[in-house]
C-alpha positions as CSV (number, residue, x, y, z in Angstrom):
1,M,14.9,-103.1,-75.5
2,F,16.5,-104.1,-78.7
3,L,16.7,-100.4,-79.8
4,R,18.7,-99.4,-76.7
5,P,22.1,-100.4,-78.1
6,L,21.4,-98.1,-81.1
7,F,21.3,-95.0,-78.9
8,R,24.6,-95.8,-77.1
9,I,27.4,-93.8,-78.5
10,V,30.0,-95.6,-76.4
11,P,29.7,-99.4,-75.9
12,D,29.5,-100.8,-72.4
13,D,32.5,-102.2,-70.5
14,T,35.2,-100.2,-72.3
15,R,38.7,-100.6,-71.1
16,I,40.5,-97.7,-72.7
17,P,43.9,-96.9,-71.0
18,F,43.5,-93.1,-71.0
19,M,46.3,-92.6,-68.4
20,K,48.9,-94.0,-70.8
21,G,48.6,-90.8,-72.9
22,R,48.5,-88.4,-69.9
23,I,51.9,-86.9,-70.6
24,A,51.1,-86.3,-74.3
25,G,47.7,-84.7,-73.2
26,L,49.3,-82.4,-70.7
27,V,52.1,-81.3,-73.0
28,T,49.6,-80.7,-75.9
29,S,47.3,-78.7,-73.6
30,A,50.1,-76.6,-72.3
31,V,51.4,-75.8,-75.8
32,L,48.0,-74.8,-77.0
33,S,47.4,-72.6,-74.0
34,I,50.7,-70.8,-74.5
35,A,50.0,-70.3,-78.2
36,S,46.6,-69.0,-77.3
37,L,48.1,-66.4,-74.9
38,V,50.5,-65.3,-77.7
39,L,47.6,-64.9,-80.1
40,A,45.7,-62.9,-77.6
41,V,48.6,-60.4,-77.5
42,H,49.4,-60.5,-81.2
43,P,47.4,-60.0,-83.3
44,G,45.1,-59.6,-80.3
45,L,41.4,-59.9,-79.8
46,N,38.8,-58.5,-82.1
47,K,37.1,-56.4,-79.4
48,G,33.5,-55.4,-80.0
49,I,32.1,-52.1,-79.0
50,D,31.4,-53.5,-75.5
51,F,35.2,-53.7,-74.8
52,G,36.8,-51.6,-77.5
53,G,34.3,-48.8,-77.6
54,G,32.9,-47.3,-80.8
55,V,29.6,-47.0,-82.7
56,L,27.3,-49.8,-83.8
57,M,24.6,-48.9,-86.4
58,E,22.1,-51.2,-88.1
59,L,21.1,-50.1,-91.5
60,R,18.0,-51.2,-93.5
61,T,18.2,-50.9,-97.3
62,P,15.1,-51.1,-99.6
63,G,16.6,-54.0,-101.5
64,P,19.5,-56.4,-101.2
65,A,22.4,-54.4,-99.8
66,D,25.5,-53.8,-101.9
67,L,28.3,-53.9,-99.3
68,G,30.9,-52.7,-101.8
69,T,28.9,-49.6,-102.6
70,L,28.3,-48.8,-98.9
71,R,31.9,-49.5,-97.9
72,G,33.2,-47.1,-100.6
73,A,30.8,-44.4,-99.4
74,F,31.8,-44.8,-95.8
75,N,35.5,-45.0,-96.4
76,A,35.3,-41.6,-98.0
77,L,34.1,-40.1,-94.7
78,D,37.5,-40.8,-93.0
79,L,35.9,-42.2,-89.9
80,G,38.5,-44.9,-89.2
81,D,38.3,-48.6,-89.9
82,V,34.7,-49.2,-90.9
83,G,33.3,-52.8,-90.5
84,L,30.3,-54.0,-92.5
85,Q,28.5,-57.3,-92.4
86,R,25.1,-58.6,-93.3
87,F,22.8,-59.0,-90.3
88,G,19.8,-61.4,-90.6
89,D,18.5,-61.0,-94.1
90,D,20.1,-59.4,-97.2
91,N,18.5,-56.0,-96.5
92,S,20.0,-55.5,-93.1
93,V,23.6,-54.3,-92.6
94,L,25.6,-54.0,-89.4
95,L,28.1,-51.2,-89.4
96,R,30.9,-50.7,-86.8
97,L,32.9,-47.6,-86.3
98,P,35.9,-47.1,-83.9
99,V,35.8,-44.6,-81.1
100,Q,35.4,-41.1,-82.5
101,H,37.7,-38.6,-81.0
102,E,37.8,-34.8,-81.2
103,R,37.8,-33.4,-84.7
104,T,39.2,-30.2,-86.0
105,A,37.5,-30.3,-89.3
106,A,34.8,-32.4,-90.9
107,P,32.4,-32.3,-93.8
108,A,29.0,-30.8,-93.1
109,S,25.9,-33.0,-93.0
110,P,23.6,-32.7,-96.0
111,G,21.3,-29.7,-95.6
112,A,23.4,-28.1,-92.8
113,T,24.7,-24.6,-93.2
114,A,27.6,-23.1,-91.4
115,P,26.7,-20.5,-88.8
116,E,27.7,-16.9,-89.2
117,A,30.9,-15.8,-87.6
118,P,30.3,-14.4,-84.2
119,T,30.7,-10.7,-83.5
120,A,33.2,-9.4,-81.1
121,G,32.4,-10.3,-77.5
122,Q,29.6,-12.7,-78.5
123,P,30.1,-16.3,-77.2
124,S,29.7,-19.1,-79.6
125,G,29.9,-22.9,-79.1
126,Q,31.0,-23.3,-82.7
127,P,34.2,-21.7,-83.8
128,A,33.9,-19.3,-86.8
129,G,34.5,-21.0,-90.1
130,Q,34.2,-24.5,-88.7
131,P,31.7,-26.7,-90.7
132,A,28.3,-27.4,-89.3
133,G,27.9,-30.6,-87.5
134,A,31.6,-30.8,-86.4
135,P,32.2,-31.0,-82.7
136,A,33.6,-28.1,-80.8
137,A,37.2,-28.3,-79.6
138,G,38.5,-27.6,-76.2
139,Q,36.2,-29.8,-74.1
140,P,37.2,-33.5,-74.4
141,A,33.9,-35.0,-73.1
142,Q,31.7,-32.8,-75.2
143,A,34.0,-33.1,-78.2
144,A,34.0,-36.9,-78.1
145,E,30.2,-36.9,-77.8
146,G,29.9,-34.4,-80.6
147,A,32.3,-36.4,-82.8
148,T,30.2,-39.5,-82.3
149,Q,27.0,-37.7,-83.2
150,Y,28.8,-36.2,-86.2
151,A,29.8,-39.7,-87.4
152,V,26.3,-41.0,-87.0
153,N,24.9,-38.1,-89.1
154,A,27.6,-38.5,-91.7
155,V,27.0,-42.2,-92.1
156,R,23.3,-41.7,-92.3
157,A,23.8,-39.1,-95.1
158,A,26.3,-41.2,-97.0
159,A,24.1,-44.3,-96.9
160,E,21.2,-42.3,-98.3
161,R,23.4,-41.0,-101.1
162,A,24.8,-44.4,-101.9
163,I,21.6,-46.4,-101.8
164,P,18.5,-44.1,-101.7
165,G,15.9,-45.2,-99.2
166,T,18.4,-46.6,-96.7
167,R,17.4,-45.9,-93.1
168,V,19.1,-46.3,-89.7
169,V,17.3,-48.8,-87.5
170,R,19.3,-48.5,-84.4
171,V,22.5,-46.8,-83.1
172,E,24.6,-48.0,-80.1
173,A,27.6,-46.0,-78.9
174,V,30.1,-46.9,-76.2
175,G,32.9,-44.6,-75.1
176,S,36.4,-45.8,-74.3
177,R,35.9,-45.2,-70.6
178,V,32.8,-47.3,-70.4
179,S,34.3,-50.0,-72.5
180,N,37.3,-50.3,-70.2
181,E,34.9,-50.6,-67.2
182,L,33.0,-53.4,-69.0
183,F,36.2,-55.2,-69.9
184,T,37.4,-55.0,-66.3
185,N,34.1,-56.2,-65.0
186,G,34.1,-59.1,-67.4
187,M,37.5,-60.3,-66.3
188,I,36.5,-60.0,-62.7
189,A,33.4,-62.2,-63.4
190,L,35.7,-64.8,-64.9
191,G,38.0,-64.7,-61.9
192,I,35.2,-65.0,-59.4
193,S,33.7,-67.9,-61.3
194,L,37.0,-69.8,-61.2
195,L,37.4,-69.1,-57.4
196,A,33.8,-70.2,-56.8
197,M,34.5,-73.5,-58.6
198,L,37.6,-74.1,-56.6
199,F,35.9,-73.7,-53.3
200,Y,32.9,-75.7,-54.4
201,I,34.9,-78.7,-55.5
202,W,37.2,-78.3,-52.5
203,F,34.2,-78.4,-50.2
204,R,32.6,-81.4,-52.0
205,F,35.7,-83.5,-52.5
206,E,39.4,-82.8,-51.5
207,W,41.7,-80.0,-52.3
208,Q,43.4,-82.1,-55.0
209,F,40.2,-82.3,-56.9
210,G,39.6,-78.6,-56.6
211,V,43.1,-77.6,-57.8
212,A,43.0,-80.1,-60.7
213,A,39.6,-78.7,-61.8
214,V,40.5,-75.1,-61.6
215,V,43.8,-75.6,-63.5
216,T,41.9,-77.4,-66.2
217,L,39.3,-74.7,-66.4
218,I,42.0,-72.0,-66.8
219,L,43.6,-74.1,-69.6
220,D,40.1,-74.4,-71.2
221,A,39.5,-70.7,-71.0
222,T,42.8,-69.7,-72.5
223,K,42.2,-72.0,-75.4
224,V,38.8,-70.4,-76.0
225,V,40.5,-67.0,-76.0
226,G,43.1,-68.2,-78.5
227,F,40.2,-69.5,-80.7
228,L,38.6,-66.0,-80.6
229,A,41.9,-64.4,-81.6
230,L,42.6,-66.9,-84.4
231,T,39.1,-66.8,-85.9
232,R,38.7,-63.0,-85.4
233,L,35.3,-63.5,-83.8
234,E,34.1,-60.5,-81.8
235,F,35.2,-60.5,-78.2
236,S,32.2,-59.0,-76.4
237,L,30.0,-59.4,-73.4
238,T,28.2,-62.2,-75.4
239,T,31.3,-64.2,-75.8
240,V,32.2,-63.7,-72.1
241,A,28.8,-65.1,-71.3
242,A,29.6,-68.1,-73.6
243,I,32.9,-68.6,-71.7
244,L,31.1,-68.5,-68.4
245,T,28.6,-71.1,-69.7
246,I,31.4,-73.3,-70.8
247,I,33.1,-73.1,-67.4
248,G,29.9,-74.0,-65.6
249,W,29.2,-77.0,-68.0
250,S,32.9,-78.1,-67.9
251,V,33.1,-78.2,-64.1
252,N,29.9,-80.3,-64.0
253,D,31.4,-82.7,-66.5
254,K,34.5,-83.0,-64.3
255,V,32.5,-83.5,-61.1
256,V,30.8,-86.6,-62.6
257,V,34.3,-88.2,-63.2
258,Y,35.6,-87.1,-59.8
259,D,32.5,-88.5,-58.1
260,R,33.1,-91.9,-59.7
261,V,36.8,-91.7,-58.7
262,R,35.8,-91.1,-55.1
263,E,33.3,-94.0,-55.1
264,N,35.9,-96.4,-56.6
265,L,38.5,-95.3,-54.1
266,R,36.2,-96.6,-51.4
267,R,35.3,-99.7,-53.3
268,Y,38.7,-100.8,-54.6
269,K,41.1,-99.8,-51.8
270,S,44.0,-101.9,-53.1
271,M,43.7,-100.9,-56.8
272,P,46.5,-98.6,-58.0
273,L,45.3,-95.0,-58.5
274,R,46.2,-95.0,-62.2
275,E,44.1,-98.0,-63.0
276,L,41.3,-96.7,-60.8
277,I,41.1,-93.4,-62.7
278,D,41.1,-95.3,-66.0
279,L,38.2,-97.4,-64.7
280,S,36.3,-94.4,-63.5
281,I,36.7,-92.6,-66.8
282,N,35.5,-95.6,-68.7
283,E,32.5,-96.1,-66.5
284,T,31.4,-92.5,-67.1
285,L,32.5,-92.3,-70.7
286,N,29.0,-92.9,-72.2
287,R,27.5,-90.2,-70.0
288,T,30.3,-87.7,-70.8
289,V,30.1,-88.2,-74.6
290,G,26.3,-88.4,-74.7
291,T,25.9,-85.1,-72.8
292,S,28.4,-83.4,-75.1
293,M,26.8,-84.7,-78.2
294,T,23.4,-83.4,-77.0
295,I,24.8,-79.9,-76.5
296,L,26.6,-80.0,-79.8
297,L,23.4,-81.0,-81.7
298,S,21.5,-78.1,-80.0
299,T,24.3,-75.6,-80.9
300,L,24.9,-76.7,-84.5
301,P,21.7,-75.0,-85.9
302,L,22.8,-71.7,-84.4
303,V,26.2,-72.1,-86.0
304,L,24.7,-72.8,-89.4
305,F,21.8,-70.3,-89.5
306,A,22.4,-67.5,-86.9
307,S,24.4,-64.4,-87.5
308,G,25.9,-61.6,-85.5
309,Q,26.6,-62.1,-81.8
310,V,24.3,-65.1,-81.7
311,A,26.6,-66.9,-84.2
312,D,29.7,-65.8,-82.2
313,F,28.1,-67.3,-79.1
314,A,27.3,-70.5,-80.9
315,W,30.9,-70.9,-82.3
316,V,32.4,-70.3,-78.9
317,M,30.1,-72.8,-77.3
318,L,30.8,-75.4,-80.0
319,F,34.6,-75.1,-79.6
320,G,34.3,-74.9,-75.8
321,I,32.3,-78.1,-75.6
322,V,34.9,-80.0,-77.6
323,I,37.7,-78.6,-75.4
324,G,35.8,-79.2,-72.1
325,T,35.0,-82.8,-73.0
326,S,38.6,-83.7,-73.9
327,S,40.0,-81.9,-70.9
328,S,37.8,-83.9,-68.5
329,I,39.5,-87.0,-69.7
330,F,43.0,-86.1,-70.8
331,I,43.8,-83.1,-68.5
332,A,41.8,-83.1,-65.3
333,A,42.4,-86.8,-64.5
334,P,46.2,-86.7,-65.1
335,I,46.5,-83.6,-62.9
336,L,44.5,-85.4,-60.2
337,L,46.9,-88.4,-60.5
338,F,49.9,-86.1,-60.2
339,L,48.5,-84.2,-57.2
340,G,46.8,-87.0,-55.3
341,E,48.8,-90.2,-55.9
342,N,51.0,-90.1,-52.9
343,R,48.2,-89.3,-50.4
344,L,45.7,-91.6,-51.9
345,R,48.2,-94.5,-52.0
346,R,49.1,-93.9,-48.4
347,D,45.4,-94.0,-47.4
348,A,44.9,-97.3,-49.3
349,A,48.2,-98.9,-48.1
350,P,46.7,-100.6,-45.0
351,A,44.3,-102.6,-47.2
352,A,46.9,-103.5,-49.8
353,P,48.1,-107.2,-49.9
354,A,51.7,-107.7,-48.7
355,K,54.2,-110.3,-50.0
356,G,54.6,-113.4,-47.8
357,R,51.3,-112.9,-46.0
358,G,47.9,-114.3,-46.3
359,R,49.0,-117.8,-47.3
360,G,47.4,-119.5,-44.3
361,T,43.7,-119.7,-43.6
362,G,43.6,-119.1,-39.9
363,G,44.2,-116.1,-37.7
364,G,44.6,-113.7,-40.6
365,G,41.3,-114.1,-42.3
366,A,40.9,-115.0,-46.0
367,A,43.8,-115.4,-48.3
368,G,45.2,-112.2,-49.9
369,Q,43.9,-110.0,-47.0
370,P,46.2,-108.3,-44.5
371,P,46.5,-109.7,-41.0
372,P,44.4,-108.3,-38.2
373,K,45.6,-105.3,-36.2
374,G,46.5,-107.4,-33.2
375,E,49.0,-109.4,-35.1
376,A,52.7,-108.5,-34.8
377,A,54.3,-106.8,-37.8
378,N,57.5,-108.9,-37.7
379,G,56.5,-111.5,-40.3
380,A,54.5,-114.0,-38.1
381,S,52.2,-116.1,-40.3
382,A,48.8,-117.5,-39.6
383,A,48.4,-120.9,-38.0
384,A,48.1,-123.9,-40.4
385,P,45.2,-126.4,-40.2
386,G,45.5,-128.7,-37.2
387,G,47.2,-126.2,-34.9
388,A,50.7,-126.5,-36.5
389,T,52.5,-123.3,-37.4
390,S,55.0,-122.7,-40.0
391,R,56.8,-120.1,-37.9
392,P,56.8,-119.3,-34.2
393,R,54.0,-116.9,-33.4
394,A,55.0,-113.6,-32.0
395,P,53.8,-112.8,-28.5
396,A,50.6,-110.9,-28.4
397,P,50.9,-107.3,-27.0
398,V,50.0,-107.0,-23.4
399,N,47.4,-104.4,-22.5
400,R,48.3,-102.5,-19.4
């Protein structure tokens, strides 16, 4: 039992007035979201081959890879912006090429010989005089596919010349058409998830809770997009999966706070909504922070030791957990206060103590409580001890 306080991140019975900083929290969140949208447009997202199209190749060198030597060999091929990074150990290299379009001329692959010029009337898929390995022109689909195959062959040969013994482990190619479809489907998945969260919280609570949660989730998602644009992490299906994971976790975190708000609304009917939300956040603060720390500790090893898309996933999760935890306290609750204050106050008004009432002990119940429904609303007070009254009692309504 004496060890239990050591594992508590937040002490019991905190009374932090979170709602005092609600304006600053909302303004800060709005500014960060707007800045994130600007970064998403310029300089834009670093789209992976899933969304941007292109060629992904994994190379394996016999020894530690010299990225400078490989980059120089690949840049000489004139294949566009070539991206290189280590993948896993020092011997593995991940290479990215942009979408390869139709080529009119290209260097031949090692060992390939140019075909003879066709005779008159003889069809040929390769124009006379064009280097071997270069795609044929005139058919966009076949030309693009041929350009991709040519780029793969050229990279394989250049890597072998730069570092003998280098081999290609895997090749992934995504065309621009497929990448656009993947991007559209990813955005549709995000939109459907937000709508599903809206209806779920609306069904479980009230519409104010649903709107507040969805607005907060949209702000969280835009900040994650801005983080991707700022850090130049790859925006791919893996990072979309990370964003969807953050949305699911974040809405669960907000439901915990909302559920406590709903319980306290029934328990403290005369408490102002602002104080009630502060009380609810403080009561769930240890659970909120503890859950976030657990996820952070499980994600941190991936951030430190993983590479490639796994590392991108971990970084997005790490940033999203911090944003989601803070938004549950400083964004979702203030939006709920703004949307639900009038209605919730109106619902709690019959139980609120009124001035000039409840001073007696008879007729109206205990001190500080509103008079019964049968009592007239024109200011009649309860009877004093001994049958004397301080004011004339209003006549009771007659039931007909």
